LUMROKOL-249560 format. One record per residue: residue in one letter; x, y, z of N, C-alpha, C, O, CB in turn. Coordinates in steps of 0.05 Angstrom, whole numbers, padded with zeros to 5 digits, always signed. Glycine has a CB too. Layout:
<atoms>
aXYZXYZXYZXYZXYZ/...
</atoms>
This chain:
<atoms>
m+00017-00024+00000+00000+00000+00000+00018+00025+00000+00037+00027+00015-00019+00000+00025/t+00011+00044-00017+00026+00069-00019+00021+00086+00006-00003+00091+00013+00018+00085-00044/r+00042+00095+00019+00039+00111+00043+00029+00139+00035+00037+00150+00015+00065+00112+00058/r+00012+00150+00052+00003+00178+00049+00020+00194+00069+00019+00191+00093-00027+00181+00055/l+00035+00213+00057+00054+00229+00073+00046+00258+00073+00034+00268+00054+00082+00225+00063/g+00053+00272+00094+00051+00301+00095+00075+00313+00109+00084+00302+00130+00025+00309+00109/l+00086+00334+00098+00109+00347+00109+00100+00373+00123+00090+00391+00110+00131+00353+00087/i+00103+00374+00149+00093+00397+00165+00117+00414+00174+00135+00404+00188+00076+00388+00189/v+00118+00439+00166+00140+00457+00173+00135+00468+00201+00114+00479+00207+00142+00481+00152/t+00154+00464+00219+00150+00471+00247+00159+00499+00255+00152+00509+00276+00164+00452+00264/d+00173+00513+00237+00185+00538+00245+00194+00553+00219+00198+00540+00198+00210+00534+00264/a+00196+00579+00221+00205+00595+00198+00234+00589+00190+00241+00593+00167+00201+00624+00203/s+00250+00580+00209+00279+00577+00204+00286+00560+00180+00303+00568+00164+00292+00566+00228/p+00275+00536+00177+00283+00519+00154+00275+00532+00127+00289+00529+00107+00271+00492+00156/l+00253+00546+00127+00245+00560+00102+00265+00582+00095+00272+00585+00072+00217+00572+00105/i+00273+00597+00116+00292+00619+00111+00319+00608+00102+00332+00619+00084+00296+00635+00137/t+00328+00585+00114+00354+00573+00106+00353+00564+00077+00371+00570+00062+00361+00550+00124/l+00331+00550+00069+00329+00541+00041+00327+00565+00022+00337+00564+00000+00305+00523+00038/a+00313+00586+00030+00311+00610+00013+00338+00622+00010+00346+00630-00012+00291+00630+00025/a+00353+00624+00032+00380+00635+00030+00398+00618+00012+00417+00629+00000+00392+00637+00058/g+00393+00592+00011+00409+00575-00006+00398+00572-00034+00408+00555-00049+00411+00548+00007/d+00378+00588-00041+00365+00587-00067+00355+00559-00073+00358+00549-00095+00385+00596-00089/a+00343+00546-00053+00336+00518-00055+00309+00511-00044+00305+00489-00034+00357+00501-00042/l+00290+00530-00044+00263+00524-00034+00250+00501-00048+00234+00487-00037+00246+00549-00035/d+00256+00498-00074+00243+00477-00089+00250+00449-00079+00237+00429-00085+00251+00479-00118/c+00271+00447-00062+00278+00421-00050+00255+00411-00033+00251+00387-00030+00303+00424-00032/l+00239+00429-00022+00217+00420-00004+00194+00407-00020+00180+00390-00010+00205+00444+00011/t+00191+00414-00046+00170+00402-00062+00179+00378-00078+00163+00364-00089+00159+00423-00080/m+00205+00373-00078+00215+00350-00094+00205+00323-00085+00201+00306-00102+00245+00350-00092/p+00200+00318-00059+00188+00292-00052+00160+00287-00062+00150+00265-00061+00189+00289-00022/g+00147+00308-00072+00120+00305-00083+00098+00300-00063+00078+00288-00070+00121+00283-00102/v+00101+00310-00039+00080+00307-00018+00071+00335-00010+00085+00354-00015+00091+00291+00007/p+00047+00336+00002+00038+00363+00012+00058+00375+00031+00068+00362+00049+00010+00360+00025/v+00063+00401+00028+00080+00416+00046+00061+00434+00062+00050+00453+00051+00103+00432+00031/i+00058+00429+00087+00038+00442+00104+00052+00463+00122+00069+00456+00138+00022+00422+00121/i+00045+00488+00119+00056+00509+00135+00034+00521+00152+00016+00534+00142+00069+00531+00116/p+00035+00517+00178+00015+00530+00196+00015+00560+00193+00036+00572+00188+00021+00522+00226/d-00008+00572+00196-00010+00601+00192+00008+00617+00211+00017+00639+00205-00038+00610+00195/m+00013+00606+00235+00031+00619+00254+00059+00620+00243+00073+00640+00245+00030+00605+00281/v+00068+00598+00231+00095+00598+00218+00096+00617+00194+00115+00631+00191+00102+00569+00210/w+00074+00617+00178+00073+00635+00155+00075+00664+00165+00088+00680+00152+00048+00630+00139/f+00062+00670+00186+00063+00697+00197+00091+00705+00204+00100+00727+00199+00044+00700+00221/e+00106+00686+00217+00133+00691+00225+00151+00699+00201+00170+00714+00204+00145+00667+00240/v+00145+00688+00178+00160+00694+00154+00149+00720+00141+00164+00739+00137+00158+00671+00133/a+00123+00721+00135+00112+00742+00120+00109+00768+00135+00108+00790+00123+00085+00734+00109/n+00108+00767+00162+00104+00792+00177+00128+00810+00175+00126+00834+00179+00098+00785+00206/q+00151+00798+00170+00176+00814+00167+00186+00811+00138+00204+00796+00133+00198+00805+00188/y+00172+00825+00120+00177+00821+00092+00205+00827+00083+00215+00816+00063+00158+00838+00076/a+00219+00844+00098+00247+00850+00091+00266+00829+00101+00290+00830+00094+00254+00878+00102/k+00256+00810+00117+00274+00790+00128+00286+00773+00105+00274+00770+00084+00259+00771+00148/l+00310+00763+00110+00324+00747+00090+00306+00725+00079+00296+00708+00095+00349+00735+00102/g+00301+00725+00053+00287+00704+00040+00256+00706+00040+00243+00690+00028+00294+00679+00053/a+00245+00726+00054+00216+00728+00057+00202+00730+00030+00183+00716+00025+00208+00751+00074/d+00212+00747+00013+00200+00750-00014+00201+00724-00030+00182+00717-00043+00213+00773-00029/d+00225+00711-00029+00228+00686-00043+00208+00665-00033+00198+00649-00049+00257+00676-00040/i+00204+00664-00007+00186+00644+00005+00157+00649-00005+00143+00630-00012+00187+00645+00035/v+00149+00674-00005+00122+00681-00014+00118+00673-00043+00098+00661-00051+00116+00711-00010/q+00138+00680-00060+00136+00673-00089+00136+00643-00093+00122+00633-00110+00160+00686-00104/w+00152+00629-00078+00153+00599-00080+00127+00587-00072+00117+00569-00085+00176+00588-00062/a+00115+00596-00050+00089+00585-00042+00068+00590-00063+00051+00573-00067+00081+00597-00015/r+00068+00614-00075+00049+00620-00096+00053+00601-00120+00034+00592-00132+00051+00650-00105/k+00078+00597-00127+00085+00580-00150+00075+00551-00146+00066+00538-00165+00115+00579-00155/h+00076+00542-00121+00068+00514-00115+00042+00513-00100+00037+00495-00085+00090+00501-00098/h+00025+00532-00106-00002+00533-00093-00016+00506-00098-00018+00497-00121-00019+00556-00103/g-00026+00494-00077-00039+00468-00079-00022+00448-00064-00031+00435-00046-00042+00460-00108/q+00003+00445-00073+00022+00427-00058+00031+00441-00032+00033+00428-00012+00046+00420-00076/v+00036+00467-00033+00043+00482-00009+00017+00494+00002+00003+00509-00012+00064+00505-00015/q+00011+00486+00027-00015+00494+00039-00010+00510+00064+00005+00501+00082-00032+00469+00044/i-00023+00533+00066-00022+00549+00091-00047+00542+00107-00069+00546+00098-00021+00580+00085/v-00043+00530+00131-00065+00519+00146-00071+00536+00171-00053+00542+00186-00059+00490+00154/p-00097+00543+00175-00104+00559+00198-00103+00543+00224-00107+00519+00225-00133+00570+00195/t-00096+00557+00246-00094+00545+00272-00106+00564+00293-00107+00588+00290-00065+00538+00279/t-00115+00552+00315-00124+00568+00338-00101+00582+00352-00105+00603+00364-00139+00551+00358/v-00077+00570+00349-00053+00583+00361-00049+00611+00349-00044+00630+00364-00028+00566+00356/f-00052+00613+00323-00049+00639+00310-00072+00658+00316-00068+00681+00321-00046+00636+00279/a-00096+00647+00317-00120+00663+00324-00117+00675+00352-00122+00698+00356-00146+00646+00322/d-00107+00659+00370-00103+00668+00398-00081+00690+00398-00083+00709+00413-00095+00645+00416/f-00060+00686+00382-00038+00705+00381-00048+00731+00370-00040+00753+00379-00015+00694+00364/q-00065+00730+00349-00076+00755+00338-00092+00770+00359-00091+00795+00361-00093+00749+00313/a-00108+00755+00374-00124+00768+00395-00106+00780+00417-00112+00802+00427-00143+00747+00408/l-00084+00766+00424-00065+00777+00443-00052+00802+00434-00048+00821+00450-00044+00756+00449/r-00046+00804+00408-00033+00828+00398-00051+00853+00398-00041+00875+00398-00024+00823+00369/v-00077+00849+00399-00095+00871+00402-00091+00884+00429-00092+00909+00432-00124+00863+00399/i-00086+00868+00449-00081+00877+00477-00052+00885+00481-00046+00905+00494-00090+00856+00497/q-00034+00868+00470-00005+00872+00474+00008+00873+00446+00018+00852+00437+00007+00850+00492/p+00008+00896+00433+00019+00897+00406+00048+00887+00403+00056+00879+00382+00018+00926+00396/a+00063+00888+00425+00091+00880+00424+00095+00850+00430+00117+00841+00432+00108+00896+00443/a+00073+00835+00433+00075+00806+00439+00091+00792+00418+00088+00797+00394+00047+00794+00441/r+00108+00774+00427+00126+00760+00409+00114+00732+00402+00099+00721+00417+00154+00757+00421/s+00122+00722+00379+00111+00696+00369+00128+00672+00378+00122+00650+00371+00109+00696+00339/r+00150+00677+00392+00169+00656+00399+00155+00631+00410+00140+00632+00429+00189+00667+00419/g+00161+00608+00398+00151+00582+00408+00123+00576+00397+00115+00552+00397+00150+00582+00437/r+00110+00595+00386+00082+00590+00377+00082+00576+00350+00063+00562+00344+00067+00616+00375/g+00103+00579+00334+00105+00564+00309+00104+00534+00314+00089+00519+00300+00130+00571+00294/e+00119+00525+00333+00119+00497+00340+00093+00487+00351+00083+00465+00345+00141+00491+00361/q+00080+00505+00368+00054+00498+00379+00033+00495+00356+00017+00477+00357+00045+00519+00399/s+00035+00513+00337+00016+00511+00314+00021+00486+00298+00002+00474+00287+00017+00536+00297/a+00046+00478+00295+00053+00454+00280+00042+00430+00294+00031+00411+00281+00083+00451+00277/l+00043+00429+00320+00032+00407+00335+00001+00406+00333-00011+00385+00331+00040+00409+00365/e-00011+00430+00332-00040+00431+00328-00048+00419+00301-00066+00403+00299-00051+00460+00331/v-00033+00427+00280-00038+00417+00253-00033+00387+00252-00049+00372+00240-00021+00432+00232/l-00012+00378+00265-00005+00350+00265-00027+00333+00278-00036+00313+00267+00021+00346+00280/n-00036+00341+00302-00056+00326+00316-00082+00324+00300-00095+00304+00300-00061+00338+00343/a-00090+00346+00287-00114+00346+00271-00111+00328+00246-00129+00314+00239-00121+00375+00262/a-00087+00329+00234-00082+00313+00210-00083+00283+00215-00096+00268+00200-00056+00320+00197/i-00070+00274+00237-00070+00246+00242-00097+00236+00253-00103+00212+00251-00047+00239+00261/a-00112+00254+00265-00139+00247+00274-00158+00243+00251-00175+00226+00252-00150+00268+00294/d-00154+00259+00230-00171+00258+00206-00164+00235+00187-00181+00226+00173-00170+00284+00191/d-00139+00227+00187-00130+00206+00168-00114+00185+00183-00092+00189+00192-00112+00219+00146/a-00127+00162+00186-00115+00140+00202-00090+00129+00189-00074+00116+00203-00136+00118+00206/d-00087+00133+00163-00064+00122+00149-00042+00142+00143-00021+00135+00132-00073+00110+00123/l-00046+00167+00151-00026+00188+00146-00001+00184+00162-00003+00179+00187-00038+00215+00151/e+00022+00186+00150+00047+00187+00164+00059+00215+00160+00066+00223+00138+00068+00164+00153/a+00061+00229+00182+00069+00257+00181+00099+00259+00186+00111+00245+00202+00053+00274+00201/v+00111+00279+00172+00139+00285+00176+00141+00314+00185+00133+00332+00170+00156+00279+00150/l+00152+00318+00208+00157+00346+00218+00184+00356+00207+00204+00342+00211+00156+00347+00249/f+00183+00379+00194+00208+00390+00183+00218+00412+00200+00203+00431+00205+00203+00400+00154/y+00242+00410+00210+00252+00429+00230+00281+00437+00223+00294+00425+00207+00251+00416+00258/e+00289+00459+00236+00317+00467+00233+00334+00453+00254+00325+00451+00277+00320+00499+00236/d+00357+00443+00247+00372+00426+00264+00378+00438+00292+00377+00424+00312+00398+00420+00251/s+00383+00464+00293+00389+00476+00319+00365+00475+00338+00369+00474+00362+00397+00505+00315/d+00341+00475+00327+00317+00473+00344+00317+00446+00360+00309+00446+00383+00292+00475+00328/l+00326+00425+00347+00327+00399+00360+00346+00399+00384+00339+00389+00405+00336+00378+00340/r+00369+00411+00380+00389+00411+00402+00381+00429+00425+00386+00423+00448+00416+00420+00391/k+00368+00452+00419+00361+00471+00440+00337+00463+00456+00337+00467+00480+00357+00498+00427/r+00317+00452+00443+00292+00448+00457+00282+00419+00456+00261+00413+00469+00271+00466+00445/g+00295+00402+00442+00286+00374+00441+00258+00371+00431+00243+00355+00441+00289+00362+00468/f+00251+00388+00411+00223+00390+00402+00212+00363+00392+00188+00358+00394+00221+00411+00381/v+00229+00346+00380+00219+00322+00366+00217+00298+00385+00209+00277+00375+00238+00315+00343/r+00222+00301+00410+00219+00279+00429+00190+00273+00434+00173+00291+00435+00234+00285+00455/g+00184+00247+00438+00157+00239+00446+00136+00242+00425+00112+00245+00432+00149+00255+00469/l+00143+00240+00400+00123+00242+00379+00108+00216+00376+00119+00194+00383+00137+00249+00352/p+00083+00216+00366+00069+00191+00361+00084+00173+00342+00102+00183+00327+00041+00197+00349/e+00078+00147+00343+00094+00128+00328+00095+00133+00298+00116+00129+00286+00083+00100+00333/r+00074+00142+00286+00074+00146+00258+00081+00175+00250+00075+00184+00227+00047+00139+00246/v+00093+00189+00268+00103+00216+00262+00133+00216+00265+00144+00208+00285+00090+00237+00281/m+00147+00226+00245+00176+00227+00245+00185+00256+00241+00170+00273+00233+00187+00209+00223/a+00210+00261+00247+00221+00288+00244+00245+00287+00225+00261+00269+00225+00230+00299+00271/l+00246+00307+00208+00267+00308+00188+00280+00336+00189+00266+00356+00188+00256+00303+00159/s+00306+00337+00190+00320+00362+00191+00326+00374+00164+00325+00360+00144+00347+00359+00207/t+00331+00399+00163+00338+00413+00138+00362+00399+00124+00361+00393+00100+00345+00442+00143/g+00383+00394+00140+00407+00382+00128+00401+00354+00117+00411+00348+00096+00429+00381+00149/d+00386+00338+00132+00381+00311+00123+00364+00310+00098+00367+00293+00081+00368+00294+00145/l+00345+00329+00095+00330+00331+00070+00349+00336+00047+00347+00322+00026+00309+00354+00071/l+00368+00355+00050+00387+00361+00029+00405+00337+00023+00410+00331-00001+00404+00385+00036/h+00415+00323+00044+00433+00301+00040+00419+00278+00025+00431+00266+00007+00444+00291+00066/e+00394+00273+00032+00379+00251+00018+00372+00259-00011+00372+00241-00028+00353+00245+00033/l+00367+00284-00016+00362+00293-00043+00387+00290-00060+00386+00282-00083+00352+00322-00044/e+00410+00296-00048+00435+00292-00062+00440+00263-00068+00448+00255-00090+00459+00304-00046/a+00436+00245-00048+00440+00217-00052+00422+00205-00073+00429+00186-00087+00436+00202-00026/a+00398+00217-00076+00379+00208-00096+00384+00220-00124+00369+00214-00143+00351+00213-00087/g+00403+00238-00126+00409+00251-00151+00391+00274-00158+00390+00282-00181+00409+00231-00173/r+00376+00284-00139+00357+00306-00144+00371+00333-00144+00363+00351-00158+00334+00305-00124/i+00391+00335-00128+00408+00360-00128+00437+00351-00131+00444+00328-00125+00404+00376-00101/q+00453+00369-00140+00481+00362-00145+00498+00362-00120+00516+00346-00117+00493+00380-00166/s+00492+00382-00102+00509+00384-00078+00494+00397-00055+00486+00420-00057+00534+00400-00085/s+00490+00382-00034+00478+00394-00010+00497+00415+00002+00489+00435+00013+00471+00372+00011/d+00523+00409+00001+00543+00427+00013+00542+00454-00002+00546+00475+00011+00571+00416+00011/h+00538+00454-00028+00537+00479-00043+00513+00496-00033+00516+00520-00029+00534+00474-00073/i+00490+00484-00029+00467+00499-00020+00472+00510+00008+00466+00533+00013+00442+00480-00019/l+00484+00494+00025+00490+00504+00052+00512+00526+00052+00511+00544+00068+00500+00481+00070/d+00531+00524+00033+00551+00544+00030+00539+00571+00021+00546+00592+00031+00573+00536+00010/v+00519+00569+00003+00506+00594-00007+00491+00607+00016+00491+00631+00019+00487+00587-00031/a+00477+00590+00032+00462+00600+00055+00481+00612+00076+00475+00633+00087+00445+00578+00068/a+00504+00600+00080+00523+00610+00100+00534+00637+00091+00540+00654+00107+00546+00590+00103/a+00538+00640+00064+00548+00665+00054+00529+00688+00059+00536+00711+00058+00554+00663+00024/k+00503+00681+00064+00483+00701+00070+00478+00702+00100+00457+00711+00109+00457+00695+00055/e+00498+00693+00115+00498+00695+00144+00478+00677+00158+00468+00683+00180+00493+00724+00152/r+00471+00654+00145+00455+00634+00159+00474+00615+00173+00494+00607+00161+00436+00619+00139/n+00469+00608+00198+00485+00588+00212+00476+00560+00204+00455+00550+00211+00482+00592+00243/v+00493+00547+00188+00486+00521+00177+00503+00498+00188+00502+00476+00177+00488+00521+00147/m+00519+00504+00208+00537+00483+00218+00521+00458+00227+00530+00436+00223+00553+00494+00242/g+00498+00462+00239+00482+00439+00248+00471+00422+00226+00464+00399+00230+00460+00449+00265/q+00470+00433+00201+00460+00418+00179+00481+00402+00164+00475+00387+00145+00447+00437+00159/r+00506+00404+00172+00527+00390+00158+00528+00360+00165+00537+00344+00148+00554+00402+00166/e+00518+00353+00189+00519+00325+00197+00491+00314+00201+00472+00330+00206+00535+00321+00223/p+00487+00287+00198+00460+00276+00202+00449+00283+00230+00463+00282+00250+00461+00245+00199/a+00423+00289+00231+00410+00295+00256+00384+00280+00260+00375+00276+00283+00405+00325+00257/s+00371+00272+00238+00345+00258+00240+00349+00229+00245+00371+00218+00242+00329+00262+00215/g+00328+00215+00253+00328+00187+00257+00330+00173+00230+00321+00183+00210+00304+00177+00272/e+00341+00149+00229+00343+00134+00204+00316+00128+00192+00313+00127+00168+00358+00108+00209/e+00295+00124+00209+00269+00118+00198+00258+00141+00181+00246+00136+00160+00249+00112+00221/a+00262+00165+00190+00253+00188+00174+00268+00190+00148+00256+00196+00127+00257+00214+00190/r+00294+00186+00148+00310+00187+00123+00302+00164+00104+00301+00169+00080+00340+00186+00129/a+00297+00141+00115+00289+00118+00099+00261+00123+00086+00257+00116+00063+00288+00092+00115/l+00243+00135+00101+00217+00142+00090+00219+00162+00067+00206+00159+00047+00199+00153+00112/l+00237+00181+00070+00242+00201+00049+00253+00187+00024+00246+00193+00002+00260+00223+00058/r+00272+00168+00029+00284+00154+00006+00262+00138-00010+00262+00139-00034+00305+00134+00016/e+00244+00125+00005+00223+00111-00008+00205+00129-00025+00198+00123-00048+00205+00096+00013/q+00199+00152-00014+00182+00172-00029+00197+00182-00053+00185+00185-00074+00174+00195-00011/l+00222+00188-00051+00238+00198-00073+00240+00177-00095+00240+00183-00119+00265+00207-00064/a+00242+00151-00087+00243+00130-00107+00218+00128-00123+00218+00120-00146+00249+00103-00093/r+00195+00134-00110+00169+00133-00124+00166+00157-00143+00149+00155-00161+00147+00133-00104/t+00181+00178-00139+00178+00202-00156+00204+00209-00170+00210+00232-00173+00168+00225-00138/d+00219+00188-00178+00246+00194-00189+00246+00205-00217+00268+00207-00229+00261+00168-00188/q+00223+00212-00228+00223+00225-00254+00222+00255-00252+00221+00269-00272+00199+00215-00270/q+00222+00266-00228+00221+00295-00224+00247+00307-00233+00268+00294-00231+00214+00302-00195/p+00247+00332-00242+00271+00346-00251+00291+00350-00228+00283+00353-00205+00264+00372-00264/t+00316+00351-00236+00338+00356-00216+00342+00386-00214+00341+00401-00233+00364+00342-00225/l+00348+00395-00189+00356+00422-00184+00385+00425-00190+00402+00414-00176+00349+00431-00155/k+00392+00441-00210+00420+00443-00218+00435+00460-00199+00427+00482-00191+00422+00455-00247/r+00459+00450-00190+00476+00465-00171+00505+00460-00180+00523+00471-00167+00471+00456-00142/
</atoms>
């Protein structure tokens, strides 16, 4: 049976890193829905001058349908809070919104296997991916790039990370494997099913 997969972005950081590396299309290469909670989207789009924000908006528009911006109560609550406290910060709410989207998705689809997409430094600082349900896995920015390179979809993960680093993104955590083997194996299976997709030239 073909697995039904969904890639849920947990934070603005991996989007910004891929945008800085001119490699946002790497997220759509596995051919699965890319789900961005509205709280995470706000963190990107609210600061339009931020590194990569314009590229992210254009990329999401280009892949409308596969890239989905999903509403959450976390963001609704945050908007209400900002009416009272305009200086309220969004810190940590991106992850909360991702968990809300995740819980709703796996409740609605008994066969869905969700993959949480995170920035490697988040894993080390907060241990965000611990204690996930059995059919939910976590995949780091670096491991996505490394698996795409191994599958021949991109020419060099190091080149993408170098380009991002030249734009002052801290990519040291993406140089070495960080995700569990099960998540990387699942990505390999998906890439094998979609191996006719075009390669990103680097």
